[in-house]
N, C-alpha and C positions, 0 to 999 in steps of 0.2 A: 464344699464338703462332699466326699465321695461315697458316703453311706446314705442309704435311703430306706425309710421305714415304709414297706409296702402295706397298703390297706388290706383288711380281711377280704377274702374272695371265696370262690368255689373250690371244691376239694381237688380238682384236677390241676389247679395252678401250683407250681412248685413252691416250696418253702426253702429258702436258702439259709444256711447256717452261718457259723463263724469259725474260721480256721483256728486250729490249735496244734501245737507241735506234738507229734506222736512218736512213740518208739517204733523203729523199723530199720531194716538193713539198708534200704534205699528209699529215696523220696523224689517223686516227680511233681514239680510245681509248674502249673500253666497259668500265667497271669496276663490278662489283657488290660492295657491302659492303667487306670487307677487301681486295678487289682494288685499291682506291684506293692501298694501300700500295705495290703494284708500280709504279704510275705515279709516285708520290713518289720511289721508288728510282731511276728512270731519267731524271727530269725535268732538263732544262737550259733556260735561257732561249731558246736557238735552236730547240729542239724544241717548246717550248710555244707559241712565236709562230706555229707552223703546225699546232697541234693543236686538234681538236674533241673535247672530252671529254664523254661521256655517262655520268653517274654515277648509280647506283641504290643509295641508302643501305642499304635493308633493315636497319633498326635499328642503323646505325652512323652516325658523324658525322665525315666527312672533308671536308665541303663547304668549310669555311673554309680548310683547308690546300691543297685543290685550287685554290681561288680565288686564294690567295697565289702560286701558280705563274704567274699571268697567262696562262692559255691563250687562244688566239684566241677559242674559244667554250667555255663550260662550261654544260651543261644538266643539271639534276638532275630525274630522273623518279621517281615513286613505286614503279614496278615495271617489270619487263622488258616486260610486255604494254603498259603505258602508254607506253613509250619506243619501241616497235616502229615506229610510223609515222615517227618522226624518224630512226631508224636506216636504214630503207628509203629515205627521201628523201635522206639523205647519201650512201648507197651508189649510188643511181640517178644522182646528180649528180656522181659521182666522176670524176676525170680520171686519166690515166696517172700512175703514180708514187705513188698513194695507198698508205700503209702502215696496216695494221689491227692494233690491239693489243687482245686480249680477256683480261680477268682477273677472277677471282671464282670462282663455283661451276661445277662441271662442267655442270650443266643450262643455265645462262646461256651459257657459252662455246660449247656444242654448238649451241644455237639460233642464236646470233649468227654462228657460223661458217657455218651453212647459209645464212643471209641473205647473207653476204658472197660465198660461192661462187656462189649463184644470181644475184647481181648481176654476176658475171663477174670478181671479184677473184681473181687467181691464188693458189694455196696458198702460194707462196713469199713473198707479201706479207702473210700473216696469221700473227701470233704469238699464243701463249697462255701464261698462267701461272695455275695454280690458287692461290687464296688463300681462306681462310675455311672455311666449312662443308663437310663431306664428305657431307652429305645428298644423296641421289640423286633424279633425275627417273626415274620407273619407268613402264613400260608393261605392263599386264596382257596376256599373250599370248592370253587367252581372250576378253575383251570389247573389247580394244584401247584401253581408257581409260587416261589418263595421271594418275598421282598424283605430285604435287610434294613435294619435301623429305622423302623417306623416310630415316629414320635407323635403323629397327629391322628385324630379319630373324628370322622372317617378319613381313610386314605385311598389313593388310587392304586390299584394293583399294577405293578410294573410289567406284568406279562399280558393280561387281557384288557386292562383299562377300566375294569368295573370299580365303582365306588364301594369300598368295603368298610363295614363296622368292625372295630377292634374288639374282639371278644376275649374274655379271660380264660376260655377253654384252651388248654395246652396239650399238645401231643408230644409225649416223651420220645416216641419212635422217630419223629423228624425234628425234634427240639425246636418247635415253633408254636406260636399261638395261632388261632384260626380266625380268618376274616370272612365275613358273610356279606353279600350284596345288600347295601343299605336302602336302595330304591327299587328293589325287584317288583314290588306290588304297585308302586307309584313312581314310574320313571321320571327322573329329573327332580324329584323331591328329596334333596340332600341336605341334611342338617349342617349348620355352620361348623367348621373344623375347630377343634380345641385340642390342647395337649392331653395326652392319655390320662395323666394323673391330676388334672384340674378339678 
């Protein structure tokens, strides 16, 4: 199942919604992995005729099903980073009335939301829906390095090697959760790893 019910948390943690088809002249849909399911759920011929879909498979295979929707444009990119220039180009060329749909992992949605907001798209024109992996994009508060796809708590920073506690504090500016050294006061005293949502 690609939907996950996030437990209640602190107010800085984002709350993801559910996509719905909206009226608009143009539609940009960015789907990562199982996020494609959310697009399949809302697709209509009228909506697809005005939709530019950017799909990042990440070891899933929804390409044929998305193609069968007959979107105006379907672009399949190998990663978010590889798709970023296309996303920026579409946003820079956007006209009034563009609706943006983001669906997939928290890390991808947060980064894509920053791009949309920086391009001047109003928050009211951006929708999100989490689908798929609950792995987090984490920033080490000590070295500022970003580690992608963190599933365990604590985890080892991929940049400085510190053992970090996975916090729910989220930075919208960098679209990442914050990790803090877990054994700063008692070096070597590291709790046993567990999955983040255990």
